[in-house]
A tleap script that builds the chain and sets N, CA, C and O, in Angstrom:
source leaprc.protein.ff14SB
mol = sequence {
  NMET GLN LEU LEU LEU ALA ALA MET ALA LEU
  THR VAL SER PRO SER LEU ALA ASP ASP GLY
  THR VAL LEU ALA ARG TRP PHE ASP ALA LEU
  ARG THR THR ASP ARG GLU ALA LEU ALA ASP
  LEU LEU ALA ASP ASP ALA ARG ILE ILE LEU
  ASN ASP LEU GLY ILE GLU GLN THR LYS GLU
  GLU PHE LEU GLY SER LEU ASP ALA TRP GLU
  GLU ALA THR GLY SER GLY THR ASP ILE ARG
  TYR ARG VAL GLU GLU GLU LEU ASP ALA GLU
  THR VAL VAL THR VAL CYS TYR ASP PHE PRO
  SER ASN SER VAL LEU THR SER GLU ARG PHE
  VAL ILE GLU GLU GLU SER ILE ARG GLU SER
  ASN GLN THR GLN ILE ALA GLU SER CYS ASP
  GLY CLEU
}
set mol.1.N position { -12.239 -20.015 -51.236 }
set mol.1.CA position { -11.080 -20.796 -50.399 }
set mol.1.C position { -10.510 -21.665 -50.684 }
set mol.1.O position { -9.443 -21.983 -50.158 }
set mol.2.N position { -11.154 -22.362 -51.723 }
set mol.2.CA position { -9.878 -23.492 -52.462 }
set mol.2.C position { -8.903 -22.850 -53.768 }
set mol.2.O position { -7.864 -23.310 -54.242 }
set mol.3.N position { -9.546 -21.811 -54.080 }
set mol.3.CA position { -8.480 -20.997 -54.779 }
set mol.3.C position { -7.496 -20.239 -53.964 }
set mol.3.O position { -6.266 -20.251 -54.001 }
set mol.4.N position { -8.149 -19.719 -53.382 }
set mol.4.CA position { -6.747 -19.216 -52.020 }
set mol.4.C position { -5.900 -20.316 -51.545 }
set mol.4.O position { -4.782 -20.000 -51.138 }
set mol.5.N position { -6.229 -21.516 -51.528 }
set mol.5.CA position { -5.061 -22.325 -51.168 }
set mol.5.C position { -4.565 -22.513 -52.286 }
set mol.5.O position { -3.353 -22.343 -52.413 }
set mol.6.N position { -5.421 -22.945 -53.490 }
set mol.6.CA position { -4.520 -23.293 -54.743 }
set mol.6.C position { -3.004 -22.460 -54.990 }
set mol.6.O position { -1.806 -22.744 -55.020 }
set mol.7.N position { -4.120 -20.929 -55.182 }
set mol.7.CA position { -2.534 -19.893 -55.276 }
set mol.7.C position { -1.726 -20.055 -54.086 }
set mol.7.O position { -0.588 -20.404 -54.401 }
set mol.8.N position { -1.884 -19.934 -52.845 }
set mol.8.CA position { -0.854 -19.758 -51.865 }
set mol.8.C position { 0.115 -21.310 -52.197 }
set mol.8.O position { 1.318 -21.265 -51.942 }
set mol.9.N position { -0.481 -22.614 -52.756 }
set mol.9.CA position { 0.501 -23.522 -52.960 }
set mol.9.C position { 1.492 -23.266 -54.513 }
set mol.9.O position { 2.592 -23.632 -54.926 }
set mol.10.N position { 0.828 -22.777 -54.805 }
set mol.10.CA position { 2.203 -22.750 -56.034 }
set mol.10.C position { 3.204 -21.323 -56.039 }
set mol.10.O position { 3.860 -20.913 -56.996 }
set mol.11.N position { 3.100 -20.687 -54.615 }
set mol.11.CA position { 3.903 -19.688 -54.421 }
set mol.11.C position { 4.935 -20.420 -53.544 }
set mol.11.O position { 6.042 -19.954 -53.274 }
set mol.12.N position { 4.591 -21.297 -53.234 }
set mol.12.CA position { 5.930 -22.150 -52.174 }
set mol.12.C position { 6.947 -23.289 -53.157 }
set mol.12.O position { 6.446 -23.797 -54.160 }
set mol.13.N position { 8.144 -23.557 -52.821 }
set mol.13.CA position { 8.747 -24.547 -54.001 }
set mol.13.C position { 8.039 -25.698 -53.568 }
set mol.13.O position { 7.582 -25.775 -52.428 }
set mol.14.N position { 7.908 -26.692 -54.505 }
set mol.14.CA position { 7.971 -28.116 -54.194 }
set mol.14.C position { 8.289 -28.766 -53.151 }
set mol.14.O position { 7.845 -29.378 -52.179 }
set mol.15.N position { 9.171 -28.442 -53.657 }
set mol.15.CA position { 10.456 -29.456 -52.351 }
set mol.15.C position { 10.047 -28.724 -50.582 }
set mol.15.O position { 10.200 -29.322 -49.517 }
set mol.16.N position { 9.444 -27.115 -50.796 }
set mol.16.CA position { 9.288 -27.022 -49.276 }
set mol.16.C position { 7.874 -27.523 -49.094 }
set mol.16.O position { 7.561 -28.151 -48.083 }
set mol.17.N position { 7.071 -27.271 -49.998 }
set mol.17.CA position { 5.771 -28.126 -49.576 }
set mol.17.C position { 5.350 -29.678 -49.144 }
set mol.17.O position { 4.436 -29.964 -48.371 }
set mol.18.N position { 5.940 -30.303 -49.601 }
set mol.18.CA position { 6.084 -31.701 -49.357 }
set mol.18.C position { 5.585 -31.963 -47.455 }
set mol.18.O position { 5.102 -31.097 -46.725 }
set mol.19.N position { 5.879 -33.285 -47.112 }
set mol.19.CA position { 5.340 -33.294 -46.134 }
set mol.19.C position { 5.457 -33.010 -44.269 }
set mol.19.O position { 4.931 -33.204 -43.173 }
set mol.20.N position { 6.308 -32.556 -44.831 }
set mol.20.CA position { 7.066 -32.101 -43.506 }
set mol.20.C position { 8.085 -32.923 -43.066 }
set mol.20.O position { 8.253 -32.911 -41.846 }
set mol.21.N position { 9.285 -34.097 -44.137 }
set mol.21.CA position { 10.402 -34.211 -44.204 }
set mol.21.C position { 11.376 -33.515 -43.163 }
set mol.21.O position { 11.364 -32.339 -42.798 }
set mol.22.N position { 12.339 -34.690 -42.728 }
set mol.22.CA position { 13.594 -34.007 -42.074 }
set mol.22.C position { 14.285 -33.087 -43.303 }
set mol.22.O position { 14.136 -31.908 -42.980 }
set mol.23.N position { 14.750 -33.155 -44.158 }
set mol.23.CA position { 15.173 -32.236 -45.548 }
set mol.23.C position { 14.575 -31.490 -45.545 }
set mol.23.O position { 15.104 -30.392 -45.722 }
set mol.24.N position { 12.357 -31.556 -45.256 }
set mol.24.CA position { 12.074 -30.272 -46.369 }
set mol.24.C position { 12.022 -29.269 -45.092 }
set mol.24.O position { 12.052 -28.067 -45.357 }
set mol.25.N position { 11.953 -29.619 -43.867 }
set mol.25.CA position { 12.123 -28.477 -42.555 }
set mol.25.C position { 13.472 -27.894 -42.450 }
set mol.25.O position { 13.817 -26.774 -42.071 }
set mol.26.N position { 14.286 -29.086 -42.945 }
set mol.26.CA position { 15.567 -28.221 -42.932 }
set mol.26.C position { 15.809 -27.177 -44.116 }
set mol.26.O position { 16.084 -26.003 -43.871 }
set mol.27.N position { 15.691 -27.671 -45.405 }
set mol.27.CA position { 15.953 -26.555 -45.996 }
set mol.27.C position { 14.499 -25.208 -45.837 }
set mol.27.O position { 14.589 -23.980 -45.852 }
set mol.28.N position { 13.780 -25.734 -45.754 }
set mol.28.CA position { 12.561 -24.216 -45.335 }
set mol.28.C position { 13.494 -23.331 -44.319 }
set mol.28.O position { 14.026 -22.282 -44.682 }
set mol.29.N position { 13.640 -23.925 -42.897 }
set mol.29.CA position { 14.514 -23.328 -42.078 }
set mol.29.C position { 16.275 -22.654 -42.703 }
set mol.29.O position { 16.912 -21.704 -42.249 }
set mol.30.N position { 16.520 -23.297 -43.498 }
set mol.30.CA position { 17.851 -22.564 -43.999 }
set mol.30.C position { 17.255 -21.252 -44.864 }
set mol.30.O position { 17.398 -20.039 -44.710 }
set mol.31.N position { 16.623 -21.948 -45.710 }
set mol.31.CA position { 15.904 -20.614 -46.316 }
set mol.31.C position { 15.388 -19.048 -45.504 }
set mol.31.O position { 15.520 -17.938 -46.018 }
set mol.32.N position { 14.814 -19.318 -44.192 }
set mol.32.CA position { 14.707 -18.368 -43.658 }
set mol.32.C position { 15.286 -18.221 -42.677 }
set mol.32.O position { 14.812 -17.833 -41.610 }
set mol.33.N position { 16.793 -18.618 -42.988 }
set mol.33.CA position { 17.375 -18.689 -41.618 }
set mol.33.C position { 16.676 -18.534 -39.791 }
set mol.33.O position { 16.967 -17.655 -38.981 }
set mol.34.N position { 15.849 -19.546 -39.621 }
set mol.34.CA position { 15.013 -20.020 -38.557 }
set mol.34.C position { 16.089 -20.731 -37.543 }
set mol.34.O position { 15.987 -21.920 -37.242 }
set mol.35.N position { 17.063 -19.935 -37.080 }
set mol.35.CA position { 17.646 -20.801 -35.849 }
set mol.35.C position { 17.104 -21.617 -35.074 }
set mol.35.O position { 17.612 -22.729 -34.930 }
set mol.36.N position { 16.146 -21.319 -34.511 }
set mol.36.CA position { 15.791 -22.135 -33.435 }
set mol.36.C position { 15.011 -23.826 -34.061 }
set mol.36.O position { 14.873 -24.829 -33.362 }
set mol.37.N position { 14.684 -23.707 -35.273 }
set mol.37.CA position { 13.867 -24.745 -36.462 }
set mol.37.C position { 15.691 -25.424 -36.369 }
set mol.37.O position { 16.065 -26.336 -35.631 }
set mol.38.N position { 16.487 -24.693 -37.286 }
set mol.38.CA position { 17.801 -25.710 -37.461 }
set mol.38.C position { 18.565 -26.279 -36.074 }
set mol.38.O position { 19.184 -27.343 -36.060 }
set mol.39.N position { 18.428 -25.447 -34.985 }
set mol.39.CA position { 19.641 -25.751 -33.565 }
set mol.39.C position { 18.237 -27.726 -33.550 }
set mol.39.O position { 18.462 -28.929 -33.411 }
set mol.40.N position { 17.072 -26.933 -33.762 }
set mol.40.CA position { 15.970 -28.324 -33.132 }
set mol.40.C position { 16.388 -29.666 -34.670 }
set mol.40.O position { 16.261 -30.875 -34.472 }
set mol.41.N position { 16.629 -29.374 -35.379 }
set mol.41.CA position { 16.944 -30.296 -36.337 }
set mol.41.C position { 18.059 -30.985 -36.356 }
set mol.41.O position { 18.038 -32.046 -36.979 }
set mol.42.N position { 19.172 -30.610 -35.758 }
set mol.42.CA position { 20.913 -30.683 -35.567 }
set mol.42.C position { 21.150 -31.749 -34.432 }
set mol.42.O position { 20.988 -31.202 -33.341 }
set mol.43.N position { 21.349 -32.562 -34.355 }
set mol.43.CA position { 22.104 -33.937 -33.643 }
set mol.43.C position { 22.998 -32.991 -32.715 }
set mol.43.O position { 23.490 -32.004 -33.262 }
set mol.44.N position { 23.255 -33.209 -31.332 }
set mol.44.CA position { 23.787 -32.932 -30.298 }
set mol.44.C position { 25.338 -32.232 -31.162 }
set mol.44.O position { 25.788 -31.102 -31.349 }
set mol.45.N position { 25.825 -33.860 -31.562 }
set mol.45.CA position { 26.817 -34.164 -31.882 }
set mol.45.C position { 27.311 -33.725 -33.356 }
set mol.45.O position { 28.498 -33.859 -33.652 }
set mol.46.N position { 26.363 -33.191 -34.287 }
set mol.46.CA position { 26.373 -32.944 -36.094 }
set mol.46.C position { 27.625 -32.344 -36.414 }
set mol.46.O position { 28.279 -31.453 -35.871 }
set mol.47.N position { 27.752 -32.853 -37.146 }
set mol.47.CA position { 28.810 -32.050 -37.923 }
set mol.47.C position { 28.262 -31.334 -39.620 }
set mol.47.O position { 27.466 -31.813 -40.427 }
set mol.48.N position { 28.885 -30.333 -39.671 }
set mol.48.CA position { 28.319 -30.058 -41.610 }
set mol.48.C position { 29.718 -29.707 -42.213 }
set mol.48.O position { 30.750 -29.246 -41.725 }
set mol.49.N position { 29.497 -29.945 -42.954 }
set mol.49.CA position { 31.022 -30.231 -44.005 }
set mol.49.C position { 30.803 -29.570 -45.217 }
set mol.49.O position { 29.901 -29.910 -45.982 }
set mol.50.N position { 31.706 -28.484 -45.479 }
set mol.50.CA position { 31.441 -27.869 -46.920 }
set mol.50.C position { 32.852 -28.301 -47.743 }
set mol.50.O position { 33.794 -27.562 -47.459 }
set mol.51.N position { 33.020 -28.886 -48.274 }
set mol.51.CA position { 34.212 -29.411 -48.894 }
set mol.51.C position { 34.641 -28.131 -49.797 }
set mol.51.O position { 35.653 -27.532 -49.435 }
set mol.52.N position { 34.238 -27.863 -50.465 }
set mol.52.CA position { 35.057 -26.347 -51.468 }
set mol.52.C position { 35.687 -25.778 -50.765 }
set mol.52.O position { 36.902 -25.688 -50.940 }
set mol.53.N position { 34.836 -25.007 -49.377 }
set mol.53.CA position { 35.335 -24.171 -48.488 }
set mol.53.C position { 36.638 -24.865 -47.942 }
set mol.53.O position { 37.717 -24.273 -47.956 }
set mol.54.N position { 36.494 -26.135 -47.464 }
set mol.54.CA position { 37.452 -26.619 -46.516 }
set mol.54.C position { 37.331 -26.592 -45.357 }
set mol.54.O position { 38.174 -26.337 -44.497 }
set mol.55.N position { 35.751 -26.983 -45.216 }
set mol.55.CA position { 35.350 -26.131 -43.555 }
set mol.55.C position { 34.550 -27.214 -42.800 }
set mol.55.O position { 33.662 -27.743 -43.469 }
set mol.56.N position { 34.687 -27.599 -41.655 }
set mol.56.CA position { 34.159 -28.730 -40.986 }
set mol.56.C position { 33.359 -28.097 -39.753 }
set mol.56.O position { 34.024 -27.248 -39.161 }
set mol.57.N position { 31.895 -28.354 -39.160 }
set mol.57.CA position { 31.538 -27.474 -38.255 }
set mol.57.C position { 31.032 -27.765 -37.618 }
set mol.57.O position { 29.963 -28.179 -38.068 }
set mol.58.N position { 31.142 -27.867 -36.279 }
set mol.58.CA position { 30.522 -28.443 -35.245 }
set mol.58.C position { 28.761 -27.385 -34.889 }
set mol.58.O position { 28.544 -26.188 -35.078 }
set mol.59.N position { 27.924 -28.369 -34.395 }
set mol.59.CA position { 26.398 -27.395 -34.660 }
set mol.59.C position { 26.679 -26.039 -33.714 }
set mol.59.O position { 26.059 -25.006 -33.968 }
set mol.60.N position { 27.551 -26.087 -32.716 }
set mol.60.CA position { 27.635 -24.575 -32.240 }
set mol.60.C position { 28.450 -23.963 -33.351 }
set mol.60.O position { 27.914 -22.863 -33.481 }
set mol.61.N position { 29.193 -24.013 -34.015 }
set mol.61.CA position { 29.600 -23.452 -34.773 }
set mol.61.C position { 28.735 -23.071 -36.284 }
set mol.61.O position { 28.744 -22.036 -36.951 }
set mol.62.N position { 28.278 -23.893 -36.411 }
set mol.62.CA position { 26.957 -23.787 -38.053 }
set mol.62.C position { 26.350 -23.204 -37.259 }
set mol.62.O position { 27.205 -22.320 -37.215 }
set mol.63.N position { 25.193 -22.669 -36.137 }
set mol.63.CA position { 24.557 -21.713 -35.579 }
set mol.63.C position { 25.311 -20.720 -35.416 }
set mol.63.O position { 24.859 -19.745 -36.017 }
set mol.64.N position { 26.456 -20.464 -34.766 }
set mol.64.CA position { 26.762 -18.985 -34.877 }
set mol.64.C position { 27.486 -18.443 -36.013 }
set mol.64.O position { 28.259 -17.492 -35.901 }
set mol.65.N position { 27.216 -19.103 -37.222 }
set mol.65.CA position { 27.625 -18.639 -38.666 }
set mol.65.C position { 26.446 -18.500 -39.021 }
set mol.65.O position { 26.584 -19.529 -39.683 }
set mol.66.N position { 25.345 -18.197 -39.232 }
set mol.66.CA position { 23.902 -17.973 -39.583 }
set mol.66.C position { 24.197 -16.447 -39.515 }
set mol.66.O position { 24.059 -16.297 -40.730 }
set mol.67.N position { 24.447 -15.381 -39.145 }
set mol.67.CA position { 24.618 -14.312 -38.998 }
set mol.67.C position { 25.093 -13.830 -40.614 }
set mol.67.O position { 24.504 -13.015 -41.324 }
set mol.68.N position { 26.250 -14.548 -40.917 }
set mol.68.CA position { 26.821 -14.260 -41.956 }
set mol.68.C position { 26.469 -15.051 -43.286 }
set mol.68.O position { 26.735 -14.556 -44.381 }
set mol.69.N position { 25.913 -16.190 -43.172 }
set mol.69.CA position { 24.592 -16.654 -43.904 }
set mol.69.C position { 23.261 -16.132 -44.594 }
set mol.69.O position { 22.664 -16.396 -45.637 }
set mol.70.N position { 23.089 -15.328 -43.599 }
set mol.70.CA position { 21.705 -14.427 -43.772 }
set mol.70.C position { 22.061 -13.030 -44.180 }
set mol.70.O position { 21.075 -12.299 -44.266 }
set mol.71.N position { 23.229 -12.460 -44.456 }
set mol.71.CA position { 23.729 -11.436 -44.761 }
set mol.71.C position { 23.994 -11.859 -46.261 }
set mol.71.O position { 23.432 -11.307 -47.207 }
set mol.72.N position { 24.781 -12.755 -46.371 }
set mol.72.CA position { 25.276 -13.119 -47.942 }
set mol.72.C position { 24.057 -13.468 -48.564 }
set mol.72.O position { 24.120 -13.236 -49.772 }
set mol.73.N position { 22.780 -14.018 -48.143 }
set mol.73.CA position { 22.201 -14.218 -49.170 }
set mol.73.C position { 20.704 -13.502 -48.956 }
set mol.73.O position { 19.733 -13.772 -49.664 }
set mol.74.N position { 20.690 -12.615 -47.939 }
set mol.74.CA position { 19.425 -11.659 -48.260 }
set mol.74.C position { 18.170 -12.146 -48.153 }
set mol.74.O position { 18.083 -13.167 -47.471 }
set mol.75.N position { 17.148 -11.715 -48.632 }
set mol.75.CA position { 15.697 -12.279 -48.289 }
set mol.75.C position { 15.149 -12.957 -49.724 }
set mol.75.O position { 14.069 -13.547 -49.682 }
set mol.76.N position { 15.816 -12.885 -50.882 }
set mol.76.CA position { 15.619 -13.486 -51.634 }
set mol.76.C position { 16.100 -14.873 -52.690 }
set mol.76.O position { 16.304 -15.067 -53.889 }
set mol.77.N position { 16.131 -15.817 -51.131 }
set mol.77.CA position { 16.808 -16.780 -51.639 }
set mol.77.C position { 16.063 -18.079 -52.022 }
set mol.77.O position { 15.730 -18.602 -50.959 }
set mol.78.N position { 15.650 -18.838 -53.070 }
set mol.78.CA position { 15.064 -20.098 -52.940 }
set mol.78.C position { 16.030 -21.284 -52.579 }
set mol.78.O position { 17.219 -21.138 -52.859 }
set mol.79.N position { 15.717 -22.154 -52.129 }
set mol.79.CA position { 16.342 -23.325 -52.208 }
set mol.79.C position { 14.944 -24.359 -52.665 }
set mol.79.O position { 13.788 -24.433 -52.247 }
set mol.80.N position { 15.794 -25.148 -53.834 }
set mol.80.CA position { 14.982 -26.113 -54.573 }
set mol.80.C position { 15.966 -27.916 -54.167 }
set mol.80.O position { 17.190 -27.966 -54.291 }
set mol.81.N position { 15.416 -28.747 -53.865 }
set mol.81.CA position { 16.325 -29.802 -54.106 }
set mol.81.C position { 15.417 -31.198 -54.701 }
set mol.81.O position { 14.204 -31.174 -54.907 }
set mol.82.N position { 16.070 -32.068 -54.858 }
set mol.82.CA position { 15.783 -33.681 -55.559 }
set mol.82.C position { 16.468 -34.374 -54.645 }
set mol.82.O position { 17.542 -33.929 -54.240 }
set mol.83.N position { 15.857 -35.811 -54.079 }
set mol.83.CA position { 16.305 -37.085 -53.511 }
set mol.83.C position { 16.761 -37.576 -54.578 }
set mol.83.O position { 16.238 -37.462 -55.687 }
set mol.84.N position { 18.113 -38.355 -54.226 }
set mol.84.CA position { 18.839 -38.822 -55.579 }
set mol.84.C position { 18.614 -40.196 -54.780 }
set mol.84.O position { 17.995 -41.126 -55.297 }
set mol.85.N position { 18.972 -40.244 -53.926 }
set mol.85.CA position { 19.061 -41.946 -53.154 }
set mol.85.C position { 18.926 -41.805 -51.758 }
set mol.85.O position { 19.069 -40.753 -51.134 }
set mol.86.N position { 18.553 -43.271 -51.144 }
set mol.86.CA position { 18.049 -43.018 -49.776 }
set mol.86.C position { 18.794 -44.300 -49.394 }
set mol.86.O position { 18.448 -45.413 -49.789 }
set mol.87.N position { 19.703 -44.094 -48.704 }
set mol.87.CA position { 20.261 -45.638 -48.095 }
set mol.87.C position { 20.069 -45.852 -46.263 }
set mol.87.O position { 20.809 -45.189 -45.536 }
set mol.88.N position { 19.244 -46.620 -45.765 }
set mol.88.CA position { 19.597 -46.448 -44.143 }
set mol.88.C position { 19.391 -45.114 -43.882 }
set mol.88.O position { 18.458 -44.529 -44.433 }
set mol.89.N position { 20.339 -44.391 -42.906 }
set mol.89.CA position { 19.929 -43.372 -42.295 }
set mol.89.C position { 20.661 -42.429 -43.232 }
set mol.89.O position { 20.546 -41.262 -42.856 }
set mol.90.N position { 21.314 -42.565 -44.242 }
set mol.90.CA position { 21.985 -41.915 -45.470 }
set mol.90.C position { 21.436 -41.189 -46.383 }
set mol.90.O position { 21.185 -42.171 -47.082 }
set mol.91.N position { 20.945 -40.155 -47.118 }
set mol.91.CA position { 20.005 -39.558 -47.859 }
set mol.91.C position { 20.920 -38.813 -49.003 }
set mol.91.O position { 21.599 -38.023 -48.346 }
set mol.92.N position { 21.213 -38.695 -50.138 }
set mol.92.CA position { 21.814 -38.040 -51.017 }
set mol.92.C position { 21.086 -36.900 -51.787 }
set mol.92.O position { 20.142 -37.364 -52.426 }
set mol.93.N position { 21.233 -35.503 -51.933 }
set mol.93.CA position { 20.415 -35.053 -52.741 }
set mol.93.C position { 21.109 -34.160 -53.466 }
set mol.93.O position { 22.260 -33.930 -53.094 }
set mol.94.N position { 20.678 -33.582 -54.440 }
set mol.94.CA position { 20.802 -32.258 -55.509 }
set mol.94.C position { 19.923 -30.894 -55.141 }
set mol.94.O position { 18.731 -30.871 -55.447 }
set mol.95.N position { 20.383 -30.051 -54.647 }
set mol.95.CA position { 20.363 -28.821 -54.068 }
set mol.95.C position { 20.462 -27.488 -55.183 }
set mol.95.O position { 21.486 -27.300 -55.841 }
set mol.96.N position { 19.430 -26.733 -55.273 }
set mol.96.CA position { 19.617 -25.719 -55.983 }
set mol.96.C position { 19.455 -24.379 -54.918 }
set mol.96.O position { 18.465 -24.045 -54.266 }
set mol.97.N position { 20.900 -23.701 -55.003 }
set mol.97.CA position { 20.822 -22.348 -54.324 }
set mol.97.C position { 20.441 -21.620 -54.930 }
set mol.97.O position { 21.261 -21.254 -55.772 }
set mol.98.N position { 19.469 -21.115 -54.976 }
set mol.98.CA position { 18.803 -20.070 -56.124 }
set mol.98.C position { 18.876 -18.040 -55.746 }
set mol.98.O position { 17.841 -17.375 -55.772 }
set mol.99.N position { 20.280 -17.397 -55.430 }
set mol.99.CA position { 20.703 -16.818 -54.741 }
set mol.99.C position { 19.909 -15.644 -55.378 }
set mol.99.O position { 19.340 -16.060 -56.387 }
set mol.100.N position { 19.619 -14.071 -55.108 }
set mol.100.CA position { 19.754 -13.096 -55.716 }
set mol.100.C position { 20.670 -12.591 -56.871 }
set mol.100.O position { 20.507 -12.104 -57.990 }
set mol.101.N position { 21.479 -12.864 -56.244 }
set mol.101.CA position { 22.344 -12.547 -57.720 }
set mol.101.C position { 23.511 -14.002 -57.971 }
set mol.101.O position { 24.708 -13.888 -58.235 }
set mol.102.N position { 23.050 -14.795 -57.867 }
set mol.102.CA position { 23.505 -16.262 -58.770 }
set mol.102.C position { 23.189 -17.622 -58.208 }
set mol.102.O position { 22.641 -17.730 -57.111 }
set mol.103.N position { 23.391 -18.248 -58.647 }
set mol.103.CA position { 23.096 -19.672 -58.288 }
set mol.103.C position { 23.820 -21.020 -57.961 }
set mol.103.O position { 24.446 -21.359 -58.965 }
set mol.104.N position { 23.920 -21.601 -57.301 }
set mol.104.CA position { 24.742 -22.544 -57.225 }
set mol.104.C position { 23.899 -24.076 -57.053 }
set mol.104.O position { 22.777 -24.180 -56.558 }
set mol.105.N position { 24.875 -25.415 -57.682 }
set mol.105.CA position { 24.360 -26.710 -57.503 }
set mol.105.C position { 24.904 -27.041 -56.566 }
set mol.105.O position { 25.989 -26.540 -56.274 }
set mol.106.N position { 24.237 -28.119 -55.703 }
set mol.106.CA position { 25.359 -29.190 -54.803 }
set mol.106.C position { 24.872 -30.439 -54.976 }
set mol.106.O position { 23.807 -30.858 -55.429 }
set mol.107.N position { 26.007 -31.052 -54.460 }
set mol.107.CA position { 25.396 -32.690 -54.382 }
set mol.107.C position { 25.560 -32.512 -52.427 }
set mol.107.O position { 26.553 -32.039 -51.875 }
set mol.108.N position { 24.290 -33.041 -51.697 }
set mol.108.CA position { 24.639 -33.226 -50.669 }
set mol.108.C position { 24.289 -34.030 -49.736 }
set mol.108.O position { 23.100 -34.004 -49.419 }
set mol.109.N position { 25.227 -34.999 -49.005 }
set mol.109.CA position { 24.918 -35.928 -48.271 }
set mol.109.C position { 24.486 -35.883 -46.415 }
set mol.109.O position { 25.180 -35.479 -45.482 }
set mol.110.N position { 23.295 -36.381 -46.408 }
set mol.110.CA position { 23.001 -36.100 -44.887 }
set mol.110.C position { 22.657 -37.763 -44.180 }
set mol.110.O position { 22.487 -38.889 -44.648 }
set mol.111.N position { 22.669 -37.365 -43.293 }
set mol.111.CA position { 23.189 -38.755 -42.452 }
set mol.111.C position { 21.968 -38.378 -41.315 }
set mol.111.O position { 22.134 -37.462 -40.510 }
set mol.112.N position { 20.890 -39.088 -41.348 }
set mol.112.CA position { 19.753 -38.224 -40.446 }
set mol.112.C position { 19.121 -39.975 -39.587 }
set mol.112.O position { 18.739 -41.059 -40.030 }
set mol.113.N position { 19.362 -39.252 -37.910 }
set mol.113.CA position { 19.548 -40.416 -37.233 }
set mol.113.C position { 17.981 -40.055 -36.345 }
set mol.113.O position { 17.773 -38.911 -35.941 }
set mol.114.N position { 17.184 -40.936 -36.171 }
set mol.114.CA position { 15.882 -40.461 -35.296 }
set mol.114.C position { 15.648 -38.521 -35.352 }
set mol.114.O position { 15.825 -37.636 -34.515 }
set mol.115.N position { 15.113 -38.532 -36.982 }
set mol.115.CA position { 14.925 -37.397 -37.252 }
set mol.115.C position { 15.654 -36.419 -37.009 }
set mol.115.O position { 15.271 -35.289 -37.312 }
set mol.116.N position { 16.771 -36.619 -36.457 }
set mol.116.CA position { 17.856 -35.631 -36.646 }
set mol.116.C position { 18.721 -35.762 -37.615 }
set mol.116.O position { 18.965 -36.794 -38.241 }
set mol.117.N position { 19.368 -34.332 -37.797 }
set mol.117.CA position { 20.501 -34.361 -38.799 }
set mol.117.C position { 21.951 -34.408 -38.165 }
set mol.117.O position { 22.436 -33.403 -37.645 }
set mol.118.N position { 22.675 -35.709 -38.233 }
set mol.118.CA position { 23.553 -36.133 -38.068 }
set mol.118.C position { 25.018 -35.776 -38.520 }
set mol.118.O position { 26.074 -35.578 -37.920 }
set mol.119.N position { 24.606 -35.779 -39.895 }
set mol.119.CA position { 26.164 -35.285 -40.391 }
set mol.119.C position { 25.466 -34.587 -41.778 }
set mol.119.O position { 24.561 -35.256 -42.278 }
set mol.120.N position { 25.896 -32.966 -42.616 }
set mol.120.CA position { 25.245 -32.766 -43.924 }
set mol.120.C position { 27.088 -32.558 -44.392 }
set mol.120.O position { 28.022 -32.115 -43.722 }
set mol.121.N position { 27.042 -33.093 -45.807 }
set mol.121.CA position { 28.116 -32.745 -46.409 }
set mol.121.C position { 28.326 -32.904 -47.956 }
set mol.121.O position { 28.204 -33.793 -48.798 }
set mol.122.N position { 28.756 -31.416 -47.890 }
set mol.122.CA position { 28.431 -30.681 -49.230 }
set mol.122.C position { 29.133 -30.547 -50.107 }
set mol.122.O position { 30.199 -30.076 -49.712 }
set mol.123.N position { 29.113 -30.709 -51.110 }
set mol.123.CA position { 29.988 -30.323 -52.689 }
set mol.123.C position { 29.589 -29.645 -53.682 }
set mol.123.O position { 28.856 -30.241 -54.472 }
set mol.124.N position { 29.811 -28.705 -53.867 }
set mol.124.CA position { 29.271 -27.688 -54.998 }
set mol.124.C position { 29.943 -28.516 -56.498 }
set mol.124.O position { 31.083 -28.865 -56.804 }
set mol.125.N position { 28.573 -28.608 -57.214 }
set mol.125.CA position { 28.790 -29.218 -58.372 }
set mol.125.C position { 28.816 -28.801 -59.956 }
set mol.125.O position { 29.265 -29.345 -60.965 }
set mol.126.N position { 28.153 -27.634 -59.707 }
set mol.126.CA position { 27.731 -26.369 -60.894 }
set mol.126.C position { 27.801 -24.755 -60.378 }
set mol.126.O position { 28.353 -24.369 -59.348 }
set mol.127.N position { 27.288 -24.147 -61.099 }
set mol.127.CA position { 27.778 -22.698 -60.839 }
set mol.127.C position { 25.893 -22.282 -61.507 }
set mol.127.O position { 25.472 -21.152 -61.258 }
set mol.128.N position { 25.250 -22.970 -62.055 }
set mol.128.CA position { 24.037 -22.986 -62.397 }
set mol.128.C position { 23.271 -24.106 -61.536 }
set mol.128.O position { 23.553 -24.883 -60.624 }
set mol.129.N position { 22.359 -23.831 -62.172 }
set mol.129.CA position { 20.945 -24.595 -61.781 }
set mol.129.C position { 20.331 -25.126 -62.678 }
set mol.129.O position { 19.259 -25.706 -62.505 }
set mol.130.N position { 20.757 -25.040 -63.476 }
set mol.130.CA position { 20.135 -25.647 -65.084 }
set mol.130.C position { 19.709 -27.498 -64.858 }
set mol.130.O position { 20.586 -28.325 -64.606 }
set mol.131.N position { 18.576 -27.777 -64.974 }
set mol.131.CA position { 17.880 -29.270 -65.601 }
set mol.131.C position { 17.660 -29.544 -64.447 }
set mol.131.O position { 17.488 -30.750 -64.275 }
set mol.132.N position { 17.558 -28.655 -63.162 }
set mol.132.CA position { 17.131 -28.722 -61.364 }
set mol.132.C position { 15.526 -28.209 -61.277 }
set mol.132.O position { 14.956 -28.148 -60.188 }
savepdb mol mol.pdb
quit
């Protein structure tokens, strides 16, 4: 049984296997396109900002875009992240989106209040995930 648990632990990205923090749940739900979990994690007045695309979305707009996300990412996307800075309700992370055909490295700033994401602000920093 212990060998089985160890093998299962090795198949999950370390960032997705941690303690159930808001960001761990967010990236796991994003990886699997779990609409219900994403809706639960976003505050009602949440804003999702994708700087490189010039897009700012409300919670409803973001949830409405998940079909396109799911189609674009396929079933083989891995998401890894590293927390860079935590200040009060704000957390800055470096994120690797390892898609089936390419990788993207981003810097993302989250404002988290009462276990809900009030804002996600994303900027691409590289077209590969070298170093993460």
